[in-house]
Structure formats: structure tokens, C-alpha cells
C-alpha positions as semicolon CSV with decimal commas, in nm:
position;residue;x (nm);y (nm);z (nm)
1;X;-2,822;-1,503;2,713
2;X;-2,690;-1,448;2,370
3;X;-2,758;-1,103;2,253
4;X;-2,514;-1,050;1,970
5;X;-2,767;-1,092;1,699
6;X;-2,996;-0,820;1,850
7;X;-2,737;-0,556;1,876
8;X;-2,854;-0,188;1,787
9;X;-2,511;-0,043;1,668
10;X;-2,651;0,286;1,640
11;X;-2,606;0,318;2,023
12;X;-2,237;0,347;1,976
13;X;-2,245;0,473;1,615
14;X;-2,197;0,833;1,721
15;X;-1,974;1,126;1,580
16;X;-1,788;1,112;1,929
17;X;-1,701;0,761;1,873
18;X;-1,643;0,737;1,505
19;X;-1,405;1,024;1,524
20;X;-1,172;0,850;1,757
21;X;-1,218;0,493;1,628
22;X;-1,153;0,544;1,256
23;X;-0,857;0,703;1,106
24;X;-0,924;0,677;0,733
25;X;-0,638;0,726;0,482
26;X;-0,636;0,693;0,122
27;X;-0,375;0,475;-0,070
28;X;-0,137;0,658;-0,297
29;X;-0,023;0,334;-0,460
30;X;-0,157;0,269;-0,796
31;X;-0,402;-0,028;-0,831
32;X;-0,208;-0,346;-0,812
33;X;-0,229;-0,599;-1,087
34;X;0,063;-0,846;-1,109
35;X;0,095;-1,211;-1,132
36;X;0,057;-1,298;-0,770
37;X;-0,113;-0,992;-0,589
38;X;-0,408;-0,797;-0,721
39;X;-0,638;-0,525;-0,608
40;X;-1,005;-0,600;-0,628
41;X;-1,286;-0,383;-0,570
42;X;-1,594;-0,524;-0,385
43;X;-1,920;-0,365;-0,450
44;X;-2,141;-0,292;-0,138
45;X;-2,521;-0,288;-0,151
46;X;-2,573;0,083;-0,122
47;X;-2,347;0,172;-0,402
48;X;-2,025;0,208;-0,223
49;X;-1,714;-0,006;-0,294
50;X;-1,443;-0,160;-0,077
51;X;-1,075;-0,204;-0,179
52;X;-0,913;-0,526;-0,116
53;X;-0,569;-0,687;-0,192
54;X;-0,539;-1,062;-0,283
55;X;-0,245;-1,271;-0,305
56;X;-0,276;-1,603;-0,463
57;X;-0,124;-1,864;-0,683
58;X;-0,209;-2,217;-0,792
59;X;-0,231;-2,492;-0,538
60;X;-0,330;-2,300;-0,220
61;X;-0,338;-2,477;0,123
62;X;-0,576;-2,239;0,272
63;X;-0,730;-1,890;0,249
64;X;-0,728;-1,594;0,512
65;X;-0,968;-1,320;0,496
66;X;-0,816;-1,036;0,705
67;X;-0,953;-0,726;0,852
68;X;-0,694;-0,467;0,963
69;X;-0,640;-0,216;1,228
70;X;-0,802;0,140;1,236
71;X;-0,503;0,328;1,144
72;X;-0,392;0,090;0,852
73;X;-0,484;0,028;0,490
74;X;-0,474;-0,294;0,294
75;X;-0,160;-0,214;0,095
76;X;0,032;-0,184;0,427
77;X;0,013;-0,569;0,426
78;X;0,164;-0,634;0,086
79;X;0,481;-0,781;0,250
80;X;0,290;-1,006;0,476
81;X;0,061;-1,106;0,177
82;X;0,391;-1,226;0,003
83;X;0,507;-1,417;0,316
84;X;0,175;-1,605;0,331
85;X;0,186;-1,671;-0,037
86;X;0,524;-1,840;0,012
87;X;0,342;-2,058;0,280
88;X;0,080;-2,144;0,005
89;X;-0,185;-1,943;0,184
90;X;-0,414;-1,704;-0,005
91;X;-0,435;-1,366;0,177
92;X;-0,736;-1,123;0,131
93;X;-0,707;-0,799;0,316
94;X;-1,014;-0,584;0,327
95;X;-1,024;-0,204;0,376
96;X;-1,305;-0,016;0,559
97;X;-1,505;0,270;0,391
98;X;-1,269;0,568;0,339
99;X;-0,970;0,376;0,366
100;X;-0,731;0,277;0,082
101;X;-0,933;0,301;-0,256
102;X;-1,261;0,251;-0,089
103;X;-1,546;0,499;-0,126
104;X;-1,772;0,646;0,149
105;X;-1,700;0,734;0,516
106;X;-1,648;0,474;0,784
107;X;-1,895;0,426;1,065
108;X;-1,949;0,153;1,321
109;X;-2,261;0,032;1,167
110;X;-2,122;0,033;0,813
111;X;-1,811;-0,155;0,920
112;X;-2,027;-0,442;1,060
113;X;-2,258;-0,458;0,770
114;X;-1,988;-0,422;0,517
115;X;-1,800;-0,714;0,665
116;X;-2,106;-0,936;0,573
117;X;-2,108;-0,811;0,213
118;X;-1,726;-0,867;0,190
119;X;-1,744;-1,222;0,327
120;X;-2,052;-1,314;0,107
121;X;-1,819;-1,204;-0,195
122;X;-1,511;-1,390;-0,089
123;X;-1,698;-1,703;-0,006
124;X;-1,873;-1,705;-0,350
125;X;-1,544;-1,653;-0,525
126;X;-1,382;-1,942;-0,335
127;X;-1,677;-2,176;-0,337
128;X;-1,514;-2,407;-0,591
129;X;-1,196;-2,435;-0,381
130;X;-1,163;-2,716;-0,117
131;X;-0,910;-2,551;0,102
132;X;-1,022;-2,404;0,442
133;X;-1,118;-2,045;0,471
134;X;-0,989;-1,856;0,783
135;X;-1,126;-1,536;0,905
136;X;-0,887;-1,307;1,093
137;X;-0,909;-0,980;1,258
138;X;-0,651;-0,740;1,392
139;X;-0,725;-0,480;1,665
140;X;-1,030;-0,305;1,540
141;X;-1,067;-0,561;1,276
142;X;-1,131;-0,819;1,549
143;X;-1,502;-0,675;1,565
144;X;-1,561;-0,756;1,193
145;X;-1,383;-1,107;1,230
146;X;-1,598;-1,211;1,527
147;X;-1,917;-1,073;1,377
148;X;-1,849;-1,306;1,084
149;X;-1,734;-1,601;1,300
150;X;-2,056;-1,600;1,505
151;X;-2,273;-1,561;1,196
152;X;-2,120;-1,804;0,948
153;X;-1,963;-2,062;1,161
154;X;-2,063;-2,324;0,922
155;X;-1,876;-2,169;0,634
156;X;-1,566;-2,059;0,828
157;X;-1,314;-2,319;0,914
158;X;-1,092;-2,135;1,144
159;X;-1,056;-1,786;1,332
160;X;-0,750;-1,589;1,428
161;X;-0,773;-1,271;1,655
162;X;-0,467;-1,061;1,674
163;X;-0,443;-0,793;1,931
164;X;-0,823;-0,809;1,978
165;X;-1,045;-0,669;2,254
166;X;-1,323;-0,843;2,468
167;X;-1,476;-0,515;2,614
168;X;-1,581;-0,232;2,401
169;X;-1,596;0,023;2,658
170;X;-1,235;-0,039;2,787
171;X;-1,128;0,026;2,424
172;X;-1,330;0,335;2,386
173;X;-1,195;0,487;2,706
174;X;-0,837;0,423;2,575
175;X;-0,911;0,597;2,250
176;X;-1,060;0,898;2,422
177;X;-1,431;0,827;2,438
178;X;-1,627;0,867;2,762
179;X;-1,900;0,596;2,773
180;X;-2,051;0,726;3,086
181;X;-2,090;1,076;2,925
182;X;-2,247;0,923;2,609
183;X;-2,467;0,720;2,824
184;X;-2,366;0,368;2,683
185;X;-2,247;0,057;2,853
186;X;-2,083;-0,265;2,757
187;X;-2,423;-0,406;2,651
188;X;-2,424;-0,158;2,355
189;X;-2,081;-0,262;2,246
190;X;-1,969;-0,526;1,994
191;X;-2,035;-0,815;2,235
192;X;-1,713;-0,979;2,121
193;X;-1,697;-1,232;2,404
194;X;-2,056;-1,328;2,330
195;X;-1,951;-1,385;1,964
196;X;-1,658;-1,587;2,037
197;X;-1,850;-1,811;2,253
198;X;-2,057;-1,897;1,953
199;X;-1,764;-2,024;1,738
200;X;-1,670;-2,381;1,804
201;X;-1,391;-2,448;1,518
202;X;-1,011;-2,403;1,541
203;X;-0,922;-2,071;1,715
204;X;-0,598;-1,885;1,753
205;X;-0,553;-1,567;1,972
206;X;-0,238;-1,370;1,917
207;X;-0,135;-1,070;2,158
208;X;0,166;-0,882;2,256
209;X;0,263;-0,892;2,610
210;X;0,354;-0,523;2,622
211;X;0,060;-0,387;2,434
212;X;-0,063;-0,079;2,619
213;X;-0,340;0,005;2,372
214;X;-0,530;-0,309;2,420
215;X;-0,369;-0,488;2,719
216;X;-0,318;-0,871;2,702
217;X;-0,585;-0,919;2,961
218;X;-0,841;-0,846;2,689
219;X;-0,703;-1,151;2,474
220;X;-0,724;-1,380;2,793
221;X;-1,090;-1,290;2,842
222;X;-1,153;-1,360;2,484
223;X;-0,985;-1,702;2,516
224;X;-1,181;-1,776;2,834
225;X;-1,497;-1,702;2,670
226;X;-1,418;-1,883;2,349
227;X;-1,651;-2,199;2,270
228;X;-1,374;-2,375;2,063
229;X;-1,244;-2,692;2,197
230;X;-0,932;-2,651;1,977
231;X;-0,811;-2,296;2,095
232;X;-0,463;-2,159;2,143
233;X;-0,323;-1,832;2,271
234;X;0,004;-1,712;2,159
235;X;0,171;-1,428;2,379
236;X;0,447;-1,246;2,193
237;X;0,695;-1,115;2,452
238;X;0,891;-0,797;2,421
239;X;0,634;-0,672;2,152
240;X;0,376;-0,391;2,150
241;X;0,051;-0,321;1,959
242;X;0,222;-0,234;1,628
243;X;0,527;-0,442;1,623
244;X;0,370;-0,774;1,723
245;X;0,420;-0,941;1,385
246;X;0,786;-0,845;1,324
247;X;0,889;-0,907;1,679
248;X;0,736;-1,254;1,694
249;X;0,758;-1,359;1,338
250;X;0,870;-1,707;1,385
251;X;0,625;-1,811;1,635
252;X;0,354;-1,609;1,463
253;X;0,386;-1,789;1,117
254;X;0,427;-2,129;1,321
255;X;0,102;-2,093;1,509
256;X;-0,082;-1,977;1,189
257;X;0,045;-2,273;0,987
258;X;-0,074;-2,504;1,276
259;X;-0,410;-2,355;1,266
260;X;-0,425;-2,408;0,898
261;X;-0,309;-2,771;0,927
262;X;-0,572;-2,837;1,177
263;X;-0,845;-2,679;0,968
264;X;-0,745;-2,874;0,678
265;X;-0,781;-3,195;0,869
266;X;-1,106;-3,106;1,022
267;X;-1,250;-2,984;0,677
268;X;-1,129;-3,320;0,523
269;X;-1,293;-3,521;0,805
270;X;-1,618;-3,339;0,738
271;X;-1,617;-3,396;0,366
272;X;-1,523;-3,768;0,399
273;X;-1,809;-3,814;0,651
274;X;-2,070;-3,627;0,445
């Protein structure tokens, strides 16, 4: 039974959880504004703003909307943004409340609700473009990415989950929260497996084989639950949770490019048949 649409996030939106899930830090870097990488603030409905970085140039092949991990900020991804730019991929990395130049304080509920606002803004800005839009989430960011993938599958052309998790309670225990003491269970969590089962377009899951924060078994559970008929799982050997990209750069970028290529092909076929 699908229940992800009816989740009451207030059940896990508790101080005991938010204090171990979020590690906000402000960005000391001045606002970016150069030819290829810009800092853009996205207004959220309740008066808060979310900071993002954008890398783009002419003739993009695709766009990635990226949600980072809980101890990161968008400007940490400036180097990666430039790498994707060299591949003709527009890269948009969004912060959470209290992170980077964003206002407010992060909570579970605001993270999920803000993801919708961010997506709508990005989608509207890119609506005149014809290249595919890929949503990507790393670690905690997988929750935001999967929420969007399940909700806007008609507007999203591909999904990438890096170092993601299937089970919320397992992650909370690793971070130091005790679900049994807080009287919550898996049904109160993000329902990531349920969400990924409702996304049927190209999917790439990337995970480090030596990730001790979120074990690779979590990636395998997401892969098994995935509804997509075109899904790949990339295991990065000799890598951990925080060095996955730089340890497995070559294959990482190869698989991302392949997902973009497949998404372009499928989007073109859809347009030609419409």
C-alpha cells in the first residue's frame, strides 16, 4: 500500500532528531556572480530564502538539481559544478534552511516542504529549455530527491541517488537517535523505498562499498524497490561516505553521462510521439 503521500513528518520532526540530523553552517564565501557560476536565492512561501549555486553556459545537454548531505553546503560543490559544466551539464545545488546563505532553521518538515518550492522554481526557470532535468540527492539529500521524484515524475527525466538510505530508523540509530525511546517506527520515516517504487524513469544509484555511515545494503534495498525498468547501481570500491566522488571519479562521471544520454533519448522520443 502506498503511504508516502500521507506521511505526517511531525512524528520524526522532533528536537532529538533534528539536533542529530542537521549540522548547519553558514557560508563565509561572498555571493558568487561570474560568467559561469552564480549564487541565486530562492524565496520560500513563509518568507525564508534558500541559497543555491548555479553553473551554466550555452548549449547545455541536461540539468541536475542536487540536494547535498547534512554536513555540507552548496559552495562545497563549486569544483564539481565546474566538472559538470565541462560535460555540458547545468548543475544547481540547493542548501537547506540555516545552511550557506539560507535563512531560518532546518527541520525535517521544512526540508521536505522546501524541496517542493525549490523544484517548482527550478522547473519554471528551465521550462523553455528542452534538455532533461535530473534530480539528485546525496546522503540526507536523498530524502528530498526521492520526495520530488515520486511527486513530479511527469516533470523529472531521471533520478540519481548517491550514498542514500532506504530505512529511516537505521539512519537515525547511526546518528545517535533512539527510535524506540522516541516511540517512532519505520512507517513514521521518509518512506524512501515506497517513493522510489513510484518513479519509473532512468535511475542511477551510486554507493561506496566501505560506507560505514550508510552501508551499501541500503543502496541495494533502494535498487530492489525501484520501479524503473532502466536502473543501474554503481558500487565504488575502496571508498567511504565522504570520499566517494574523488575515489571513483571516472566511473562516477561515466555513469552520470550515460544516465543523461538515456534521459535525452527518452525525452526526445516522448516529444516526437506527442
